[in-house]
C-alpha positions as CSV (number, residue, x, y, z in Angstrom):
1,X,0.0,0.0,0.0
2,X,2.9,2.4,0.8
3,X,4.5,1.8,-2.6
4,X,1.1,2.5,-4.3
5,X,0.7,5.8,-2.4
6,X,4.2,6.9,-3.4
7,X,3.5,5.9,-7.0
8,X,0.2,7.9,-7.1
9,X,2.0,10.9,-5.5
10,X,4.6,10.8,-8.2
11,X,2.0,10.6,-10.9
12,X,0.5,13.8,-9.7
13,X,3.6,15.8,-8.7
14,X,6.6,13.9,-10.2
15,X,9.7,13.2,-8.1
16,X,12.9,15.1,-7.8
17,X,15.7,14.5,-5.3
18,X,19.0,16.2,-4.4
19,X,21.1,18.6,-6.4
20,X,20.5,16.7,-9.6
21,X,16.9,17.7,-10.4
22,X,15.8,14.6,-12.3
23,X,12.1,14.3,-12.6
24,X,10.5,11.0,-13.6
25,X,7.1,11.4,-15.2
26,X,5.0,8.1,-15.2
27,X,1.4,9.3,-15.6
28,X,1.5,8.7,-19.4
29,X,1.7,5.0,-18.8
30,X,-1.3,5.0,-16.5
31,X,-3.3,7.1,-19.1
32,X,-2.2,4.9,-22.0
33,X,-3.4,1.8,-20.0
34,X,-6.7,3.5,-19.2
35,X,-7.2,4.3,-22.9
36,X,-6.3,0.8,-24.1
37,X,-8.5,-0.8,-21.5
38,X,-11.5,1.1,-22.8
39,X,-10.6,0.4,-26.5
40,X,-10.4,-3.3,-25.6
41,X,-13.9,-3.0,-24.0
42,X,-15.2,-1.3,-27.2
43,X,-13.7,-4.1,-29.3
44,X,-15.7,-6.7,-27.4
45,X,-13.1,-7.7,-24.8
46,X,-10.2,-8.7,-27.2
47,X,-8.0,-6.5,-29.3
48,X,-6.9,-7.7,-32.7
49,X,-5.1,-5.8,-35.5
50,X,-7.5,-5.8,-38.5
51,X,-6.8,-3.9,-41.7
52,X,-9.3,-1.8,-43.4
53,X,-9.6,0.2,-46.7
54,X,-10.1,3.9,-46.8
55,X,-13.9,3.7,-46.6
56,X,-13.9,1.3,-43.7
57,X,-11.4,3.4,-41.7
58,X,-13.3,6.6,-42.3
59,X,-16.6,4.9,-41.2
60,X,-15.0,3.6,-38.0
61,X,-13.6,7.0,-37.3
62,X,-16.9,8.7,-37.8
63,X,-18.6,6.2,-35.5
64,X,-16.1,6.2,-32.7
65,X,-15.4,9.9,-32.7
66,X,-19.0,10.3,-31.3
67,X,-17.9,8.4,-28.1
68,X,-17.4,11.1,-25.5
69,X,-15.6,8.8,-23.1
70,X,-13.1,7.6,-25.8
71,X,-12.5,11.3,-26.7
72,X,-11.9,12.2,-23.1
73,X,-9.4,9.4,-22.6
74,X,-7.5,10.3,-25.8
75,X,-7.5,13.9,-24.7
76,X,-6.1,12.9,-21.3
77,X,-3.2,11.0,-22.9
78,X,-2.6,13.6,-25.6
79,X,-2.3,16.4,-23.1
80,X,0.0,14.5,-20.7
81,X,3.5,15.5,-21.8
82,X,5.6,17.1,-24.5
83,X,5.5,13.7,-26.2
84,X,2.4,14.6,-28.1
85,X,2.9,18.3,-28.8
86,X,4.4,17.8,-32.2
87,X,8.0,18.6,-31.2
88,X,9.4,15.2,-30.1
89,X,9.7,13.3,-33.4
90,X,5.9,13.4,-34.2
91,X,5.7,16.1,-36.8
92,X,6.6,13.7,-39.7
93,X,4.1,11.0,-38.7
94,X,1.0,10.6,-40.9
95,X,-1.8,8.1,-41.3
96,X,-1.7,6.0,-44.5
97,X,-4.8,5.6,-46.7
98,X,-7.2,7.4,-44.3
99,X,-8.6,10.3,-46.2
100,X,-7.8,13.0,-48.8
101,X,-6.6,15.3,-46.0
102,X,-3.8,13.4,-44.4
103,X,-3.7,13.6,-40.5
104,X,-0.3,14.6,-39.2
105,X,1.6,14.5,-35.9
106,X,-0.8,14.7,-32.9
107,X,-3.9,14.4,-35.1
108,X,-2.5,11.2,-36.6
109,X,-2.3,9.6,-33.2
110,X,-5.8,10.8,-32.4
111,X,-7.1,9.1,-35.6
112,X,-5.1,5.9,-34.8
113,X,-6.6,5.6,-31.3
114,X,-10.1,6.5,-32.5
115,X,-10.1,3.7,-35.1
116,X,-8.3,1.1,-33.0
117,X,-11.4,-0.6,-31.6
118,X,-12.1,-1.7,-35.2
119,X,-8.9,-1.4,-37.2
120,X,-5.1,-0.8,-37.0
121,X,-4.1,2.1,-39.2
122,X,-0.6,2.6,-40.7
123,X,1.3,5.4,-39.0
124,X,4.0,6.5,-41.4
125,X,7.1,8.4,-40.5
126,X,8.1,6.7,-37.3
127,X,8.6,3.0,-36.3
128,X,6.8,0.7,-38.6
129,X,3.6,-1.1,-37.4
130,X,3.2,1.1,-34.4
131,X,-0.5,0.3,-33.8
132,X,0.3,-3.4,-34.0
133,X,3.0,-2.8,-31.4
134,X,0.3,-1.3,-29.1
135,X,-2.0,-4.2,-29.6
136,X,0.7,-6.8,-29.1
137,X,1.8,-5.0,-25.9
138,X,-1.7,-4.8,-24.5
139,X,-2.4,-8.5,-25.2
140,X,0.8,-9.5,-23.4
141,X,-0.8,-9.4,-19.9
142,X,2.4,-10.5,-18.1
143,X,4.5,-7.8,-19.7
144,X,1.9,-5.2,-19.0
145,X,1.8,-6.2,-15.3
146,X,5.6,-6.1,-15.1
147,X,5.6,-2.5,-16.5
148,X,3.0,-1.5,-13.9
149,X,4.9,-3.1,-11.1
150,X,8.3,-1.7,-12.3
151,X,7.0,1.8,-12.4
152,X,5.8,1.5,-8.8
153,X,9.2,0.2,-7.8
154,X,11.0,3.0,-9.7
155,X,8.8,5.6,-8.1
156,X,9.4,4.2,-4.6
157,X,13.2,4.0,-4.9
158,X,13.9,7.0,-7.2
159,X,16.1,8.8,-4.7
160,X,18.5,5.9,-4.4
161,X,18.4,5.4,-8.2
162,X,19.4,9.0,-8.9
163,X,22.2,8.8,-6.4
164,X,23.6,5.7,-8.0
165,X,23.5,7.2,-11.5
166,X,25.3,10.4,-10.5
167,X,28.9,9.1,-10.4
168,X,28.7,7.5,-13.8
169,X,27.1,10.7,-15.3
170,X,29.9,12.9,-13.9
171,X,32.6,10.5,-15.3
172,X,31.5,11.5,-18.9
173,X,30.6,15.1,-18.3
174,X,32.8,18.3,-18.1
175,X,33.8,19.3,-14.6
176,X,31.9,22.6,-15.0
177,X,28.6,21.2,-16.3
178,X,25.5,22.5,-14.6
179,X,23.7,19.5,-13.0
180,X,21.2,21.7,-11.2
181,X,19.2,22.1,-14.4
182,X,15.8,20.3,-14.3
183,X,15.8,17.1,-16.3
184,X,12.5,15.5,-17.2
185,X,12.3,11.8,-18.0
186,X,9.0,10.6,-19.5
187,X,8.3,6.9,-19.3
188,X,5.9,5.9,-22.0
189,X,4.5,2.9,-24.0
190,X,4.5,3.7,-27.7
191,X,7.1,1.9,-29.8
192,X,9.6,4.7,-30.6
193,X,12.4,3.8,-28.2
194,X,14.3,6.6,-26.4
195,X,15.0,10.1,-27.6
196,X,15.2,13.6,-26.2
197,X,14.1,17.2,-26.8
198,X,15.5,20.1,-24.8
199,X,15.5,19.2,-21.2
200,X,13.0,16.4,-21.8
201,X,13.7,12.7,-22.6
202,X,11.4,9.9,-23.5
203,X,12.0,6.3,-22.6
204,X,9.7,3.7,-24.1
205,X,8.9,0.6,-22.0
206,X,7.1,-1.3,-24.8
207,X,9.9,-3.9,-25.3
208,X,9.5,-7.0,-23.1
209,X,12.2,-7.3,-20.5
210,X,13.7,-3.9,-21.0
211,X,12.2,-2.3,-17.9
212,X,13.8,-4.9,-15.6
213,X,17.2,-5.1,-17.3
214,X,20.5,-3.4,-16.8
215,X,20.0,-1.9,-20.2
216,X,17.2,0.3,-18.8
217,X,19.6,2.1,-16.4
218,X,22.2,2.4,-19.2
219,X,19.6,4.0,-21.4
220,X,18.5,6.2,-18.6
221,X,22.1,7.5,-18.2
222,X,22.5,7.9,-22.0
223,X,19.4,10.1,-22.2
224,X,20.2,12.2,-19.1
225,X,23.7,12.7,-20.4
226,X,22.3,14.1,-23.6
227,X,20.5,16.8,-21.6
228,X,23.3,17.8,-19.3
229,X,26.0,17.7,-22.0
230,X,23.8,19.2,-24.7
231,X,23.1,22.3,-22.5
232,X,26.8,22.6,-21.7
233,X,27.7,22.2,-25.4
234,X,25.2,24.8,-26.6
235,X,26.4,27.3,-24.0
236,X,30.0,26.9,-25.1
237,X,29.7,26.6,-28.8
238,X,26.2,27.4,-29.9
239,X,26.4,31.2,-29.8
240,X,29.1,31.7,-32.4
241,X,28.2,33.5,-35.6
242,X,28.2,30.9,-38.5
243,X,27.2,30.8,-42.1
244,X,24.4,28.4,-43.1
245,X,26.9,25.7,-44.2
246,X,28.8,26.1,-40.9
247,X,25.5,25.7,-39.0
248,X,24.8,22.5,-40.9
249,X,28.2,21.2,-40.0
250,X,27.8,22.3,-36.4
251,X,24.5,20.4,-36.1
252,X,26.2,17.3,-37.6
253,X,29.2,17.6,-35.2
254,X,26.9,18.1,-32.1
255,X,24.9,15.0,-32.9
256,X,28.0,12.9,-33.6
257,X,29.7,14.0,-30.4
258,X,26.8,13.6,-28.0
259,X,25.8,10.1,-29.3
260,X,29.4,8.9,-29.3
261,X,30.0,9.8,-25.7
262,X,26.6,8.6,-24.4
263,X,26.9,5.3,-26.2
264,X,29.8,4.5,-23.9
265,X,27.2,3.8,-21.2
266,X,26.2,0.1,-21.4
267,X,27.7,-0.7,-24.8
268,X,28.6,-4.1,-23.4
269,X,24.9,-4.7,-22.7
270,X,23.7,-4.5,-26.3
271,X,22.9,-7.8,-28.1
272,X,26.0,-9.7,-29.3
273,X,25.1,-9.3,-32.9
274,X,25.1,-5.5,-32.5
275,X,28.5,-5.6,-30.7
276,X,29.8,-7.7,-33.6
277,X,28.6,-5.0,-36.1
278,X,30.2,-2.2,-34.1
279,X,33.5,-4.2,-34.4
280,X,33.1,-5.2,-38.1
281,X,36.1,-3.6,-39.9
282,X,34.4,-3.6,-43.4
283,X,31.2,-1.9,-42.1
284,X,33.2,0.7,-40.1
285,X,35.3,1.4,-43.2
286,X,32.2,2.2,-45.2
287,X,30.7,4.4,-42.4
288,X,34.1,6.1,-41.9
289,X,34.2,7.0,-45.6
290,X,30.7,8.3,-45.4
291,X,31.6,10.5,-42.4
292,X,34.6,12.0,-44.1
293,X,32.7,12.7,-47.3
294,X,29.8,14.3,-45.5
295,X,32.1,16.6,-43.4
296,X,33.7,17.7,-46.7
297,X,30.3,17.9,-48.4
298,X,28.8,20.1,-45.7
299,X,31.6,22.6,-46.2
300,X,31.7,22.2,-50.0
301,X,29.8,23.8,-52.8
302,X,26.5,21.9,-52.2
303,X,25.9,21.6,-48.5
304,X,22.2,21.0,-49.1
305,X,23.0,17.9,-51.1
306,X,25.1,16.7,-48.2
307,X,22.1,17.2,-45.8
308,X,19.9,15.1,-48.1
309,X,22.6,12.4,-48.0
310,X,22.5,12.5,-44.2
311,X,18.7,11.9,-44.1
312,X,19.1,9.2,-46.8
313,X,21.6,7.2,-44.8
314,X,19.7,7.7,-41.6
315,X,16.8,6.0,-43.4
316,X,17.2,3.6,-46.3
317,X,21.0,3.3,-46.4
318,X,21.2,2.4,-42.7
319,X,18.7,-0.4,-43.3
320,X,20.8,-1.6,-46.3
321,X,24.0,-1.6,-44.2
322,X,22.2,-3.6,-41.4
323,X,21.0,-6.2,-43.9
324,X,24.4,-6.5,-45.4
325,X,26.4,-6.8,-42.1
326,X,23.9,-8.4,-39.7
327,X,25.7,-11.5,-38.3
328,X,22.7,-13.3,-37.0
329,X,19.4,-14.7,-38.3
330,X,18.2,-12.2,-41.0
331,X,14.6,-12.8,-39.7
332,X,15.6,-11.4,-36.3
333,X,17.3,-8.1,-37.2
334,X,17.0,-5.5,-34.4
335,X,16.1,-2.3,-36.2
336,X,16.9,0.0,-33.3
337,X,20.6,-0.7,-33.7
338,X,21.0,-0.2,-37.4
339,X,24.4,1.3,-38.4
340,X,24.8,5.1,-38.6
341,X,27.9,7.3,-38.4
342,X,26.5,9.0,-35.3
343,X,26.7,5.8,-33.3
344,X,29.1,3.4,-34.9
345,X,32.0,5.7,-35.9
346,X,31.6,8.1,-33.0
347,X,31.5,5.4,-30.3
348,X,34.6,3.7,-31.8
349,X,36.5,7.0,-31.8
350,X,35.7,7.8,-28.1
351,X,36.2,4.2,-27.1
352,X,39.6,4.1,-28.8
353,X,40.7,7.3,-27.0
354,X,39.6,5.7,-23.7
355,X,41.4,2.5,-24.4
356,X,44.7,4.0,-25.7
357,X,44.7,7.3,-23.9
358,X,42.9,6.5,-20.6
359,X,40.2,8.5,-18.9
360,X,42.3,11.6,-18.8
361,X,42.4,11.9,-22.6
362,X,38.7,10.9,-22.8
363,X,37.8,13.7,-20.4
364,X,40.0,16.1,-22.4
365,X,38.1,15.5,-25.7
366,X,34.7,15.6,-23.8
367,X,35.7,19.1,-22.6
368,X,37.4,20.1,-25.8
369,X,35.2,18.5,-28.6
370,X,37.0,20.5,-31.3
371,X,40.1,18.4,-30.5
372,X,38.5,15.0,-31.0
373,X,40.0,14.3,-34.5
374,X,43.5,15.6,-33.6
375,X,43.6,13.7,-30.3
376,X,42.6,10.5,-32.0
377,X,45.3,11.0,-34.6
378,X,47.9,11.5,-31.9
379,X,46.9,8.1,-30.4
380,X,46.4,6.4,-33.8
381,X,48.0,3.0,-34.6
382,X,47.3,0.6,-37.4
383,X,45.7,-1.8,-35.0
384,X,42.8,0.6,-34.5
385,X,39.4,0.0,-36.1
386,X,39.0,3.6,-37.3
387,X,41.6,4.8,-39.9
388,X,43.6,8.0,-39.3
389,X,41.5,11.1,-40.0
390,X,42.7,13.2,-43.0
391,X,44.3,16.5,-42.1
392,X,41.9,18.6,-44.0
393,X,39.0,17.1,-42.1
394,X,40.8,17.7,-38.8
395,X,41.0,21.4,-39.7
396,X,37.4,21.6,-41.0
397,X,36.2,20.0,-37.7
398,X,38.3,22.2,-35.4
399,X,37.7,25.5,-37.2
400,X,33.9,25.2,-36.9
401,X,34.0,25.6,-33.1
């Protein structure tokens, strides 16, 4: 009963402890569960993912949108956090084959939930088969109960959890970083994994086993690190006057740096197949060449072309690399770990500096990100996975800070 009271208190007011103002928001899970419970009831007591054509989807929407309780539950969820305000990765999401006027972002989610008692719609622009993921999660009663229990446990022991995370966070942060800034962690069930916006980070508990695993706490550190380091990085380097092409390169550098450092948390916990891809010399060689060409391209005559290439490889090309180099069963590829420069090349650079230069050198490049390529070259040997970085790229990188 005591744990339940703590849990309910945290749902209403959130929890923050100590100098590190880390607030864990859990109410979205409760509201998602309330919504799905009612959708299941409207579906006759059992949810199934049925597909419908445009006419069938529109008919179901028109019918269900008259249900005031369903609308209230959807509103309650949509208004819970920044997750649904269109900023956190939702602005590109649309509903496939619904109507002539394509619903986007928050409205796309509203359509999906409204139609769900009858059909699963295709949400395009995020993780594939998202509505199917919702239904699969909901029908897995054991996993759903584990999530509910885990959230209660997290809420009840949050002070101890934050205290245990702080030393590891400080180890990969500059000494002068401001850890008094408020950090908001939103626990959700959706299907999008973990990501952050400003001082907010979303962690998705939809995957079975994730919430009770060491990977959960590694991901928590990863996302919190993004916020602390991202604020420090912007304060140090984000106020410089830059041309448009220089801003494009700066955005690319920032993403590369932040992901590489944060991926040091819990890399040994990722699936073996993923670790093998991170260590695959041929794959890393392809990604390294891509990294070099994009840095040069962003500073070249056609920076917009380079930006298009970045979006291309974050999408289709990363899937192609994963299919090509996945060492396990091709039917069991884990999409969330597909190869990109931001993770695979960056992690290997920072890890090599840690292995060959020790924590002192690692700390130096964390506090002096403009020196990352030059410090790597100082430590370089032919046994390293990443090749030596060309001198012109070292200068392009350094001069943009």
